[in-house]
N, C-alpha and C positions, 0 to 999 in steps of 0.2 A: 341875363335870363334869371328869373326868380328861382329860388332854391327848390320849389315844389315841382317845377317843370319835368325833370327827369322821372320823378315818381308818377306823375300824371301820364306821361308818354308811355311808360312801361305798363301802367294799369290799362290804358287804352289798347295797347298792343296785345296784352293777355286776353282782354275781352273779345277782341276781333279773332284771335287765334282759337279761343274756346268755341265761339260761334261757328267758325269755319270747320273745325274738327267735328263738332256735333252734326253739322249738315252733311259732311262727307261720310261720317260713320253711319248715320241713320238714313241717308239718301233723301233727306227732306229738302223741300224748296224754301227759299227765303221769302218771307211774307213781311212786307213793309207795314208796320203798325200805323204809320202816319204821324204827323206832327202833333195832333191833338192828344193822342195816346201818351206821348212822351211828356207833353206839357202837363197833363193830368198827373202822371207819375211824379213829376218834379214838384207840383203843387202839394200833393199828398205828403211827400217826403219833407218838404219845408214846414208844412203845418204840424206834422208829427214832431219834428225837432223843436219847433217853437213851443208846443205844448209841454214837452219834457223840460225845456229850459224854464218856462214859466212855473211849472210845478216845483222845480228845484228851488225857486225863489219864493215859493209860497203863494203864487197867483194861479187863477183859473182863467183860461181864455174862453171868451164867449163870442160866437159868431155875430157879426154885425147884421142888423136888420135893415133891409132896404127901405128907403123913404116911401115907396109906393105901398108896401105892406102896412106901414104905420098909418098912412092916410086911409087905407081901406078899413083898418081896424077902428080908427077914430070915427069915420063916417058911419060905420055899422053900429057903433055904440050910441050915437045920438046925434 
């Protein structure tokens, strides 16, 4: 078992316990945010971390332009 496993297991247990206690204390229902919500959160977190790492090395990250947008711009210009 990797060394980080006990820490990850403990962190997950704490997260579940906090969510359970909050629901119990406030009497609120659990609302499933859905897979897309969590995937968007993950993507935002990864992007933010990559931008910080790039900035620390003196680089700027620029979003990639899709080919369709480039073709539309090229056809509009002439």
